[in-house]
KOLVO-61869 format. One record per residue (C-alpha): z, x negated, y negated; residue number from 1. Coordinates in Angstrom, 1 decimal. Layout:
BEGIN
site up=Z; east=X; north=Y; pos=NUM;
...
//
This chain:
BEGIN
site up=12.8; east=7.4; north=8.8; pos=1;
site up=12.3; east=11.0; north=9.8; pos=2;
site up=15.6; east=12.7; north=9.0; pos=3;
site up=16.0; east=16.4; north=8.1; pos=4;
site up=17.7; east=15.7; north=4.7; pos=5;
site up=15.1; east=13.2; north=3.8; pos=6;
site up=12.2; east=15.6; north=3.7; pos=7;
site up=13.0; east=18.4; north=1.3; pos=8;
site up=10.1; east=20.8; north=0.8; pos=9;
site up=8.9; east=20.9; north=-2.8; pos=10;
site up=8.6; east=24.4; north=-4.3; pos=11;
site up=5.1; east=25.7; north=-4.1; pos=12;
site up=4.9; east=26.5; north=-7.8; pos=13;
site up=6.0; east=22.9; north=-8.6; pos=14;
site up=3.4; east=21.0; north=-6.4; pos=15;
site up=0.3; east=21.7; north=-8.6; pos=16;
site up=2.1; east=20.4; north=-11.7; pos=17;
site up=3.2; east=17.2; north=-9.8; pos=18;
site up=-0.3; east=16.7; north=-8.5; pos=19;
site up=-1.8; east=17.1; north=-11.9; pos=20;
site up=0.6; east=14.6; north=-13.5; pos=21;
site up=0.3; east=12.0; north=-10.8; pos=22;
site up=-3.5; east=12.2; north=-10.5; pos=23;
site up=-3.8; east=11.9; north=-14.3; pos=24;
site up=-1.7; east=8.7; north=-14.2; pos=25;
site up=-3.7; east=7.4; north=-11.2; pos=26;
site up=-7.1; east=8.0; north=-12.9; pos=27;
site up=-5.9; east=6.5; north=-16.2; pos=28;
site up=-4.7; east=3.4; north=-14.3; pos=29;
site up=-8.0; east=3.0; north=-12.4; pos=30;
site up=-10.3; east=3.7; north=-15.4; pos=31;
site up=-8.3; east=1.6; north=-17.8; pos=32;
site up=-8.1; east=-1.5; north=-15.6; pos=33;
site up=-11.8; east=-1.1; north=-14.6; pos=34;
site up=-12.7; east=-1.3; north=-18.3; pos=35;
site up=-10.6; east=-4.5; north=-18.7; pos=36;
site up=-12.3; east=-6.0; north=-15.7; pos=37;
site up=-15.8; east=-5.0; north=-16.8; pos=38;
site up=-15.2; east=-6.2; north=-20.4; pos=39;
site up=-13.9; east=-9.7; north=-19.4; pos=40;
site up=-16.5; east=-10.2; north=-16.6; pos=41;
site up=-19.5; east=-9.0; north=-18.6; pos=42;
site up=-19.0; east=-10.5; north=-22.1; pos=43;
site up=-19.4; east=-14.3; north=-22.1; pos=44;
site up=-17.4; east=-14.7; north=-25.3; pos=45;
site up=-14.4; east=-13.6; north=-23.3; pos=46;
site up=-14.8; east=-16.2; north=-20.6; pos=47;
site up=-11.7; east=-18.2; north=-21.5; pos=48;
site up=-8.7; east=-19.4; north=-19.4; pos=49;
site up=-6.2; east=-16.8; north=-20.7; pos=50;
site up=-8.7; east=-14.0; north=-20.3; pos=51;
site up=-9.3; east=-15.0; north=-16.7; pos=52;
site up=-5.6; east=-14.6; north=-16.1; pos=53;
site up=-5.7; east=-11.1; north=-17.7; pos=54;
site up=-8.7; east=-10.3; north=-15.5; pos=55;
site up=-6.8; east=-11.2; north=-12.4; pos=56;
site up=-3.8; east=-9.3; north=-13.6; pos=57;
site up=-6.0; east=-6.3; north=-14.2; pos=58;
site up=-7.2; east=-6.6; north=-10.6; pos=59;
site up=-3.6; east=-6.3; north=-9.3; pos=60;
site up=-3.2; east=-3.3; north=-11.6; pos=61;
site up=-6.4; east=-1.7; north=-10.3; pos=62;
site up=-5.2; east=-2.2; north=-6.6; pos=63;
site up=-1.9; east=-0.7; north=-7.6; pos=64;
site up=-3.6; east=2.4; north=-9.0; pos=65;
site up=-6.3; east=2.7; north=-6.4; pos=66;
site up=-4.3; east=2.0; north=-3.2; pos=67;
site up=-0.5; east=2.1; north=-3.8; pos=68;
site up=-0.1; east=5.0; north=-6.2; pos=69;
site up=-1.9; east=7.6; north=-4.2; pos=70;
site up=0.2; east=6.8; north=-1.1; pos=71;
site up=3.4; east=7.0; north=-3.2; pos=72;
site up=2.2; east=10.3; north=-4.7; pos=73;
site up=1.8; east=11.7; north=-1.2; pos=74;
site up=5.3; east=10.5; north=-0.3; pos=75;
site up=7.0; east=12.0; north=-3.4; pos=76;
site up=5.2; east=15.4; north=-3.3; pos=77;
site up=4.7; east=16.0; north=0.5; pos=78;
site up=7.9; east=14.1; north=1.3; pos=79;
site up=6.4; east=12.6; north=4.4; pos=80;
site up=4.3; east=9.7; north=5.7; pos=81;
site up=1.2; east=10.6; north=7.7; pos=82;
site up=-0.4; east=7.2; north=8.4; pos=83;
site up=1.5; east=5.5; north=11.2; pos=84;
site up=3.9; east=2.5; north=11.5; pos=85;
site up=1.3; east=-0.3; north=11.1; pos=86;
site up=-0.2; east=1.2; north=8.0; pos=87;
site up=3.3; east=1.7; north=6.6; pos=88;
site up=4.0; east=-2.0; north=7.1; pos=89;
site up=0.7; east=-2.9; north=5.5; pos=90;
site up=1.4; east=-0.6; north=2.6; pos=91;
site up=4.9; east=-2.1; north=2.0; pos=92;
site up=3.6; east=-5.6; north=2.3; pos=93;
site up=0.8; east=-4.9; north=-0.2; pos=94;
site up=3.4; east=-3.4; north=-2.7; pos=95;
site up=5.5; east=-6.6; north=-2.5; pos=96;
site up=2.3; east=-8.7; north=-2.8; pos=97;
site up=1.0; east=-6.9; north=-5.9; pos=98;
site up=4.4; east=-6.9; north=-7.6; pos=99;
site up=4.9; east=-10.7; north=-6.9; pos=100;
site up=1.3; east=-11.4; north=-8.0; pos=101;
site up=2.0; east=-9.6; north=-11.3; pos=102;
site up=5.1; east=-11.6; north=-12.1; pos=103;
site up=3.4; east=-14.9; north=-11.2; pos=104;
site up=0.4; east=-14.0; north=-13.4; pos=105;
site up=2.8; east=-13.2; north=-16.3; pos=106;
site up=4.6; east=-16.5; north=-15.7; pos=107;
site up=1.4; east=-18.5; north=-15.8; pos=108;
site up=0.3; east=-16.5; north=-19.0; pos=109;
site up=3.6; east=-17.4; north=-20.6; pos=110;
site up=3.0; east=-21.1; north=-19.8; pos=111;
site up=-0.5; east=-20.8; north=-21.2; pos=112;
site up=0.9; east=-19.3; north=-24.5; pos=113;
site up=3.5; east=-22.1; north=-24.6; pos=114;
site up=0.9; east=-24.8; north=-24.6; pos=115;
site up=-1.4; east=-22.9; north=-27.0; pos=116;
site up=1.3; east=-22.4; north=-29.6; pos=117;
site up=3.7; east=-25.4; north=-29.1; pos=118;
site up=1.1; east=-28.0; north=-28.0; pos=119;
site up=-2.2; east=-27.0; north=-29.6; pos=120;
site up=-3.7; east=-30.4; north=-29.6; pos=121;
site up=-3.4; east=-30.9; north=-25.8; pos=122;
site up=-4.1; east=-27.3; north=-24.9; pos=123;
site up=-7.8; east=-27.7; north=-24.2; pos=124;
site up=-7.2; east=-30.8; north=-22.1; pos=125;
site up=-4.4; east=-29.2; north=-20.0; pos=126;
site up=-5.5; east=-25.6; north=-19.7; pos=127;
site up=-9.1; east=-25.5; north=-18.5; pos=128;
site up=-11.0; east=-22.8; north=-16.6; pos=129;
site up=-10.8; east=-24.8; north=-13.3; pos=130;
site up=-7.0; east=-25.2; north=-13.6; pos=131;
site up=-6.7; east=-21.5; north=-14.4; pos=132;
site up=-8.8; east=-20.4; north=-11.4; pos=133;
site up=-6.6; east=-22.8; north=-9.2; pos=134;
site up=-3.4; east=-21.1; north=-10.4; pos=135;
site up=-4.9; east=-17.7; north=-9.9; pos=136;
site up=-5.8; east=-18.5; north=-6.2; pos=137;
site up=-2.4; east=-20.0; north=-5.6; pos=138;
site up=-0.7; east=-16.9; north=-7.1; pos=139;
site up=-2.6; east=-14.6; north=-4.8; pos=140;
site up=-2.0; east=-16.7; north=-1.7; pos=141;
site up=1.7; east=-17.0; north=-2.4; pos=142;
site up=2.0; east=-13.3; north=-3.1; pos=143;
site up=0.2; east=-12.3; north=0.1; pos=144;
site up=2.3; east=-14.7; north=2.2; pos=145;
site up=5.5; east=-13.4; north=0.6; pos=146;
site up=4.7; east=-9.7; north=1.0; pos=147;
site up=3.3; east=-9.6; north=4.5; pos=148;
site up=5.6; east=-12.2; north=6.0; pos=149;
site up=8.7; east=-10.3; north=4.8; pos=150;
site up=7.5; east=-7.0; north=6.2; pos=151;
site up=5.7; east=-7.9; north=9.4; pos=152;
site up=8.4; east=-10.3; north=10.5; pos=153;
site up=11.0; east=-7.7; north=9.5; pos=154;
site up=13.0; east=-10.3; north=7.5; pos=155;
site up=14.2; east=-7.4; north=5.3; pos=156;
site up=15.8; east=-5.7; north=8.4; pos=157;
site up=18.0; east=-8.6; north=9.7; pos=158;
site up=21.4; east=-7.2; north=10.4; pos=159;
site up=20.4; east=-3.5; north=9.8; pos=160;
site up=17.9; east=-3.1; north=12.6; pos=161;
site up=19.7; east=0.0; north=13.7; pos=162;
site up=18.4; east=1.9; north=10.7; pos=163;
site up=14.8; east=1.2; north=11.7; pos=164;
site up=15.2; east=1.3; north=15.5; pos=165;
site up=16.9; east=4.7; north=15.6; pos=166;
site up=14.5; east=6.4; north=13.3; pos=167;
site up=12.9; east=9.7; north=14.3; pos=168;
site up=9.1; east=9.6; north=14.0; pos=169;
site up=8.5; east=13.3; north=14.6; pos=170;
site up=7.9; east=15.4; north=17.7; pos=171;
site up=5.8; east=14.5; north=20.8; pos=172;
site up=3.8; east=17.6; north=21.7; pos=173;
site up=0.9; east=18.1; north=24.1; pos=174;
site up=-1.7; east=20.3; north=22.5; pos=175;
site up=-3.7; east=21.9; north=25.4; pos=176;
site up=-7.4; east=22.7; north=25.1; pos=177;
site up=-9.8; east=24.9; north=27.2; pos=178;
site up=-10.6; east=22.3; north=29.8; pos=179;
site up=-6.9; east=21.6; north=30.4; pos=180;
site up=-6.2; east=25.3; north=30.8; pos=181;
site up=-9.2; east=25.7; north=33.1; pos=182;
site up=-7.9; east=22.9; north=35.4; pos=183;
site up=-4.6; east=24.6; north=35.7; pos=184;
site up=-6.2; east=27.9; north=36.5; pos=185;
site up=-8.4; east=26.4; north=39.2; pos=186;
site up=-5.4; east=24.7; north=40.8; pos=187;
site up=-3.5; east=28.0; north=40.9; pos=188;
site up=-6.5; east=29.8; north=42.5; pos=189;
site up=-6.9; east=27.2; north=45.2; pos=190;
site up=-3.3; east=27.3; north=46.1; pos=191;
site up=-3.4; east=31.1; north=46.3; pos=192;
site up=-6.4; east=30.9; north=48.7; pos=193;
site up=-4.6; east=28.2; north=50.8; pos=194;
site up=-1.4; east=30.2; north=51.2; pos=195;
site up=-3.3; east=33.4; north=51.9; pos=196;
site up=-5.1; east=31.7; north=54.8; pos=197;
site up=-1.9; east=30.1; north=56.0; pos=198;
site up=-0.2; east=33.5; north=56.0; pos=199;
site up=-3.1; east=35.0; north=58.1; pos=200;
site up=-3.0; east=32.2; north=60.7; pos=201;
site up=0.8; east=32.5; north=61.0; pos=202;
site up=0.5; east=36.3; north=61.5; pos=203;
site up=-2.1; east=35.8; north=64.2; pos=204;
site up=-0.1; east=33.2; north=66.0; pos=205;
site up=3.0; east=35.4; north=66.0; pos=206;
site up=1.1; east=38.4; north=67.3; pos=207;
site up=-0.4; east=36.5; north=70.2; pos=208;
site up=2.9; east=35.0; north=71.4; pos=209;
site up=6.2; east=36.7; north=71.4; pos=210;
site up=7.7; east=33.2; north=71.2; pos=211;
site up=5.4; east=30.8; north=69.4; pos=212;
site up=4.7; east=27.9; north=71.7; pos=213;
site up=4.9; east=24.3; north=70.7; pos=214;
site up=1.1; east=24.2; north=70.8; pos=215;
site up=0.8; east=27.1; north=68.4; pos=216;
site up=3.3; east=25.7; north=65.9; pos=217;
site up=1.4; east=22.4; north=65.9; pos=218;
site up=-1.9; east=24.3; north=65.5; pos=219;
site up=-0.5; east=25.8; north=62.3; pos=220;
site up=1.5; east=22.9; north=60.8; pos=221;
site up=-0.2; east=19.8; north=62.0; pos=222;
site up=-3.8; east=20.5; north=62.8; pos=223;
site up=-4.5; east=22.3; north=59.6; pos=224;
site up=-4.7; east=25.8; north=58.4; pos=225;
site up=-8.4; east=26.5; north=57.9; pos=226;
site up=-10.2; east=24.1; north=60.4; pos=227;
site up=-7.6; east=23.3; north=63.1; pos=228;
site up=-10.2; east=22.2; north=65.7; pos=229;
site up=-11.7; east=19.5; north=63.6; pos=230;
site up=-8.5; east=18.5; north=61.9; pos=231;
site up=-7.8; east=15.3; north=63.9; pos=232;
site up=-11.3; east=14.1; north=63.7; pos=233;
site up=-11.5; east=14.3; north=59.9; pos=234;
site up=-8.0; east=13.9; north=58.7; pos=235;
site up=-7.0; east=10.4; north=59.8; pos=236;
site up=-4.4; east=8.0; north=58.4; pos=237;
site up=-7.1; east=5.9; north=56.6; pos=238;
site up=-8.7; east=9.0; north=55.1; pos=239;
site up=-5.3; east=10.2; north=53.9; pos=240;
site up=-4.5; east=6.9; north=52.2; pos=241;
site up=-7.9; east=7.0; north=50.6; pos=242;
site up=-7.3; east=10.4; north=49.2; pos=243;
site up=-3.8; east=9.4; north=48.0; pos=244;
site up=-5.2; east=6.4; north=46.1; pos=245;
site up=-8.1; east=8.5; north=44.7; pos=246;
site up=-5.6; east=11.2; north=43.6; pos=247;
site up=-3.5; east=8.7; north=41.7; pos=248;
site up=-6.6; east=7.0; north=40.1; pos=249;
site up=-8.2; east=10.3; north=39.1; pos=250;
site up=-4.9; east=11.6; north=37.8; pos=251;
site up=-4.3; east=8.5; north=35.7; pos=252;
site up=-7.9; east=8.5; north=34.3; pos=253;
site up=-7.7; east=12.2; north=33.5; pos=254;
site up=-4.3; east=12.0; north=31.8; pos=255;
site up=-4.9; east=8.8; north=29.7; pos=256;
site up=-8.5; east=9.6; north=28.8; pos=257;
site up=-7.6; east=13.1; north=27.5; pos=258;
site up=-4.7; east=11.8; north=25.4; pos=259;
site up=-6.0; east=8.4; north=24.1; pos=260;
site up=-9.5; east=9.7; north=23.4; pos=261;
site up=-7.8; east=12.8; north=21.9; pos=262;
site up=-10.1; east=15.2; north=23.9; pos=263;
site up=-7.3; east=17.8; north=23.8; pos=264;
site up=-7.5; east=18.2; north=20.0; pos=265;
site up=-11.3; east=18.5; north=19.6; pos=266;
site up=-11.8; east=21.2; north=17.0; pos=267;
site up=-8.2; east=21.4; north=16.0; pos=268;
site up=-7.8; east=17.8; north=14.6; pos=269;
site up=-6.1; east=19.3; north=11.4; pos=270;
site up=-3.0; east=20.1; north=13.5; pos=271;
site up=-2.7; east=16.5; north=14.7; pos=272;
site up=-3.9; east=14.6; north=11.6; pos=273;
site up=-1.5; east=16.4; north=9.2; pos=274;
site up=1.6; east=15.7; north=11.3; pos=275;
site up=4.7; east=14.2; north=9.7; pos=276;
site up=5.8; east=11.1; north=11.5; pos=277;
site up=8.6; east=10.2; north=9.1; pos=278;
site up=8.8; east=8.3; north=5.8; pos=279;
site up=7.6; east=4.9; north=4.8; pos=280;
site up=10.6; east=3.3; north=3.0; pos=281;
site up=11.3; east=-0.3; north=2.1; pos=282;
site up=14.9; east=-0.8; north=3.5; pos=283;
site up=16.5; east=-4.2; north=2.8; pos=284;
site up=19.7; east=-5.8; north=3.8; pos=285;
site up=22.0; east=-7.4; north=1.2; pos=286;
site up=20.6; east=-10.9; north=1.5; pos=287;
site up=16.9; east=-9.7; north=1.4; pos=288;
site up=17.5; east=-7.4; north=-1.5; pos=289;
site up=19.3; east=-10.0; north=-3.5; pos=290;
site up=16.9; east=-12.9; north=-2.7; pos=291;
site up=13.7; east=-10.9; north=-3.2; pos=292;
site up=15.0; east=-9.5; north=-6.5; pos=293;
site up=16.0; east=-12.8; north=-7.8; pos=294;
site up=12.8; east=-14.6; north=-6.8; pos=295;
site up=10.4; east=-11.8; north=-7.7; pos=296;
site up=11.9; east=-10.5; north=-10.9; pos=297;
site up=15.2; east=-11.8; north=-12.4; pos=298;
site up=14.6; east=-15.6; north=-12.3; pos=299;
site up=10.9; east=-15.4; north=-13.4; pos=300;
site up=11.8; east=-12.8; north=-16.0; pos=301;
site up=14.6; east=-14.9; north=-17.5; pos=302;
site up=12.4; east=-18.0; north=-17.6; pos=303;
site up=9.6; east=-16.1; north=-19.3; pos=304;
site up=11.9; east=-14.7; north=-21.9; pos=305;
site up=13.2; east=-18.2; north=-22.7; pos=306;
site up=9.6; east=-19.4; north=-23.0; pos=307;
site up=8.6; east=-16.7; north=-25.4; pos=308;
site up=11.8; east=-17.3; north=-27.5; pos=309;
site up=10.7; east=-20.9; north=-27.7; pos=310;
site up=7.2; east=-19.9; north=-28.6; pos=311;
site up=8.4; east=-17.6; north=-31.5; pos=312;
site up=10.7; east=-20.3; north=-32.8; pos=313;
site up=7.8; east=-22.7; north=-33.0; pos=314;
site up=5.5; east=-20.1; north=-34.4; pos=315;
site up=8.1; east=-19.3; north=-37.1; pos=316;
site up=8.2; east=-23.0; north=-38.1; pos=317;
site up=4.4; east=-23.1; north=-38.1; pos=318;
site up=4.2; east=-20.0; north=-40.2; pos=319;
site up=6.5; east=-21.6; north=-42.8; pos=320;
site up=4.5; east=-24.8; north=-42.8; pos=321;
site up=1.3; east=-22.8; north=-43.3; pos=322;
site up=2.9; east=-20.8; north=-46.2; pos=323;
site up=4.0; east=-24.1; north=-47.9; pos=324;
site up=0.6; east=-25.6; north=-47.3; pos=325;
site up=-1.2; east=-22.5; north=-48.7; pos=326;
site up=0.5; east=-23.2; north=-52.1; pos=327;
site up=-1.5; east=-26.4; north=-52.3; pos=328;
site up=-5.2; east=-27.0; north=-52.2; pos=329;
site up=-6.5; east=-26.7; north=-48.6; pos=330;
site up=-9.6; east=-28.1; north=-47.0; pos=331;
site up=-11.8; east=-25.9; north=-44.9; pos=332;
site up=-10.5; east=-27.7; north=-41.7; pos=333;
site up=-6.9; east=-26.9; north=-42.7; pos=334;
site up=-7.8; east=-23.3; north=-43.4; pos=335;
site up=-9.4; east=-23.0; north=-39.9; pos=336;
site up=-6.3; east=-24.6; north=-38.4; pos=337;
site up=-4.0; east=-22.1; north=-40.2; pos=338;
site up=-6.1; east=-19.1; north=-39.1; pos=339;
site up=-6.1; east=-20.4; north=-35.5; pos=340;
site up=-2.3; east=-20.8; north=-35.5; pos=341;
site up=-1.9; east=-17.2; north=-36.9; pos=342;
site up=-4.1; east=-15.8; north=-34.1; pos=343;
site up=-2.3; east=-17.9; north=-31.5; pos=344;
site up=1.0; east=-16.4; north=-32.6; pos=345;
site up=-0.4; east=-12.9; north=-32.7; pos=346;
site up=-1.8; east=-13.3; north=-29.2; pos=347;
site up=1.6; east=-14.5; north=-28.0; pos=348;
site up=3.3; east=-11.5; north=-29.5; pos=349;
site up=0.8; east=-9.2; north=-27.8; pos=350;
site up=1.4; east=-10.9; north=-24.4; pos=351;
site up=5.1; east=-10.8; north=-25.0; pos=352;
site up=4.8; east=-7.0; north=-25.3; pos=353;
site up=3.0; east=-7.0; north=-22.0; pos=354;
site up=5.9; east=-8.9; north=-20.5; pos=355;
site up=8.4; east=-6.5; north=-22.1; pos=356;
site up=6.6; east=-3.5; north=-20.7; pos=357;
site up=6.7; east=-5.1; north=-17.2; pos=358;
site up=10.4; east=-5.8; north=-17.4; pos=359;
site up=11.1; east=-2.3; north=-18.8; pos=360;
site up=9.2; east=-0.6; north=-16.0; pos=361;
site up=10.5; east=-2.7; north=-13.1; pos=362;
site up=14.1; east=-3.3; north=-14.2; pos=363;
site up=15.5; east=0.1; north=-12.8; pos=364;
site up=13.9; east=-0.5; north=-9.4; pos=365;
site up=15.2; east=-4.0; north=-9.0; pos=366;
site up=18.7; east=-3.0; north=-10.1; pos=367;
site up=18.6; east=-0.4; north=-7.3; pos=368;
site up=17.1; east=-3.0; north=-5.0; pos=369;
site up=20.3; east=-5.1; north=-5.4; pos=370;
site up=22.9; east=-2.4; north=-5.6; pos=371;
site up=21.6; east=-0.1; north=-2.8; pos=372;
site up=22.1; east=-2.6; north=0.1; pos=373;
site up=25.5; east=-3.6; north=-1.2; pos=374;
site up=26.7; east=0.0; north=-1.2; pos=375;
site up=25.2; east=0.7; north=2.3; pos=376;
site up=22.1; east=2.5; north=1.0; pos=377;
site up=23.6; east=5.6; north=-0.6; pos=378;
site up=20.5; east=6.3; north=-2.8; pos=379;
site up=18.3; east=9.0; north=-1.3; pos=380;
site up=14.6; east=8.1; north=-0.7; pos=381;
site up=13.5; east=10.3; north=-3.6; pos=382;
site up=15.4; east=8.1; north=-6.0; pos=383;
site up=13.8; east=4.9; north=-4.8; pos=384;
site up=10.4; east=6.7; north=-4.8; pos=385;
site up=10.7; east=7.7; north=-8.4; pos=386;
site up=12.0; east=4.3; north=-9.5; pos=387;
site up=9.1; east=2.7; north=-7.7; pos=388;
site up=6.6; east=5.1; north=-9.3; pos=389;
site up=8.0; east=4.1; north=-12.8; pos=390;
site up=7.4; east=0.4; north=-11.8; pos=391;
site up=3.8; east=1.2; north=-10.7; pos=392;
site up=3.2; east=2.8; north=-14.1; pos=393;
site up=3.3; east=-0.6; north=-15.6; pos=394;
site up=-0.3; east=-0.9; north=-14.3; pos=395;
site up=-1.1; east=2.1; north=-16.4; pos=396;
site up=0.4; east=0.8; north=-19.6; pos=397;
site up=-1.2; east=-2.7; north=-19.6; pos=398;
site up=-4.7; east=-1.4; north=-20.6; pos=399;
site up=-3.2; east=0.8; north=-23.2; pos=400;
site up=-1.4; east=-2.3; north=-24.7; pos=401;
site up=-4.7; east=-4.2; north=-24.7; pos=402;
site up=-6.5; east=-1.3; north=-26.4; pos=403;
site up=-3.8; east=-0.9; north=-29.0; pos=404;
site up=-3.4; east=-4.6; north=-29.9; pos=405;
site up=-6.7; east=-6.3; north=-29.0; pos=406;
site up=-9.7; east=-5.7; north=-31.3; pos=407;
site up=-12.1; east=-7.2; north=-28.8; pos=408;
site up=-11.1; east=-4.7; north=-26.2; pos=409;
site up=-11.7; east=-1.8; north=-28.6; pos=410;
site up=-15.2; east=-3.2; north=-29.4; pos=411;
site up=-15.9; east=-3.6; north=-25.7; pos=412;
site up=-14.9; east=0.1; north=-25.1; pos=413;
site up=-17.3; east=1.2; north=-27.8; pos=414;
site up=-20.2; east=-0.8; north=-26.4; pos=415;
site up=-19.5; east=0.5; north=-22.9; pos=416;
site up=-19.0; east=4.1; north=-24.0; pos=417;
site up=-22.3; east=4.1; north=-26.0; pos=418;
site up=-24.2; east=2.6; north=-23.0; pos=419;
site up=-25.1; east=-0.6; north=-25.0; pos=420;
site up=-23.8; east=-2.6; north=-22.1; pos=421;
site up=-27.0; east=-1.9; north=-20.2; pos=422;
site up=-29.2; east=-3.5; north=-22.8; pos=423;
site up=-30.7; east=-6.9; north=-22.3; pos=424;
site up=-28.5; east=-9.8; north=-23.4; pos=425;
site up=-25.6; east=-7.4; north=-24.1; pos=426;
site up=-23.3; east=-10.0; north=-22.4; pos=427;
site up=-23.9; east=-12.3; north=-25.4; pos=428;
site up=-22.7; east=-9.7; north=-27.9; pos=429;
site up=-20.5; east=-11.2; north=-30.6; pos=430;
site up=-17.1; east=-9.5; north=-30.4; pos=431;
site up=-15.5; east=-11.7; north=-33.1; pos=432;
site up=-16.3; east=-14.6; north=-35.4; pos=433;
site up=-16.3; east=-18.1; north=-34.0; pos=434;
site up=-13.1; east=-19.9; north=-34.3; pos=435;
site up=-11.0; east=-22.6; north=-32.7; pos=436;
site up=-9.1; east=-20.0; north=-30.7; pos=437;
site up=-9.4; east=-20.9; north=-27.0; pos=438;
site up=-8.0; east=-18.0; north=-25.2; pos=439;
site up=-7.4; east=-14.3; north=-25.9; pos=440;
site up=-9.4; east=-13.2; north=-28.9; pos=441;
site up=-7.9; east=-10.6; north=-31.2; pos=442;
//
C-alpha cells in the first residue's frame, strides 16, 4: 500500500550500515545452507532418513536466503516495492510456503526422533528412505498449495478488501521521448500552414466581393482551402470515412505500441524501473491471521514440544538403565546398544535446539500476526518487516547449530575447505566410526 506515512526515507548515513548488515546475514545464510546441502548430498555415509530431512530443510533455508531475504532487505531499507503486483503475490505466497515447509519438516523430524529413541527396534522398519522421501514431497506440495492458494485467491483479504482495493500504487506519468516531441512539432507546423493559407484565401475573397457571395463562402468553407477546384472530386463521403477509420487505427497503434513496448523510455529506463509502486505487505483479516498462525505455528509447535518432552523422558530412563547396566559386566553387543542410545539422545537434543531456535525466531512474528488484525492493524509496516526479518534469520542460525553440535558437519567443512572433496572417491570418506546409528551422525 503506497501511503505517505508508510515510506519514510532512511537517513543516507544509515543506509550503508543497513546494507552491510543485511547482506552479511544473506551471504551467511546462502553459504551455510549450501555447505549443508553439499555435505549431505556428496558424502554417502550421510545418506540416511533424518539427514534427508535436514537436506530438504536446508533447501527451504537456502531459498529463504537467496530469494526472500533480498526482497525484504529492499523493503526495509528502500521502504518501497518495485516489482509489481503479481510478483508481490508470488513473493508473499513463497514466504508462506517456505515457513510452512519448515514447520512441517521440523514436525516430521520430531516424529523421526520419537521412533529412534522411544521405539528403536521398529525404527529401521518404519522410517526408511522411501518413506522419508514421500513425506518430503508431501510437505512441499502441501506448503505450496497453502501459500499460493491463500495469496492468489486472496483468502487473507476476506472482509478487509478495502485495504487492498484502495491502495495507491504510485503515479501514472507519460515520459515523452524525441519521436513523441517531433510528432507534436510536425502537427503544430502543419496546422500553422493550414491556417495561413486559409487566412490568405479569406482575404482574397473579401477583397473581390464587398459582400461575400454564397458561392464564395462555399468556396472557402466547403470546397477546401488549398485545392478548391478538385475538392469535390477527391473528398467524397467514402474517402472521408476511410480517413476517419485510418486515423483511429493509426492513433490506437501509435499510442499503445509506444506505451506497451516502452518506446518512450528507451535510454532512460532507470527512471521507470526504479519507480516506487507501493509496498508488498501481507495483510490478514482476523480469521486468516488466527487460523494461519494456529495451523502453521502454534499447533505444530505445541505438538513438537510434547514429542520432545516425551523423548527426553524416555531418554532419561534409558540413561539410568545404561548406567545400572554399566555396573555389571556387559557384552560387546550391549556396549554397542548403549553407545547407540547415547548418540540417539544427543541427536535428539541437537534437533530440539533446532526446534527451539525456530520457535524463538518466529514467535514474535506470529504473535503480531494474531494481535494485529484484532486491533485493526495498528502496527506500522516497518514493525512487521523487522519481525519477519527476525523469523527469516532462523535460516541463518540452522547451519550454525549444525556446525556447533555435529562433528560430521565440521569434518565435511574441513574437507570442502581444503579442496579434498574434488578427489576421487571423496564421497566414500569415513566421517565417523560405523555404528548402529541410523540417522544423524554426531
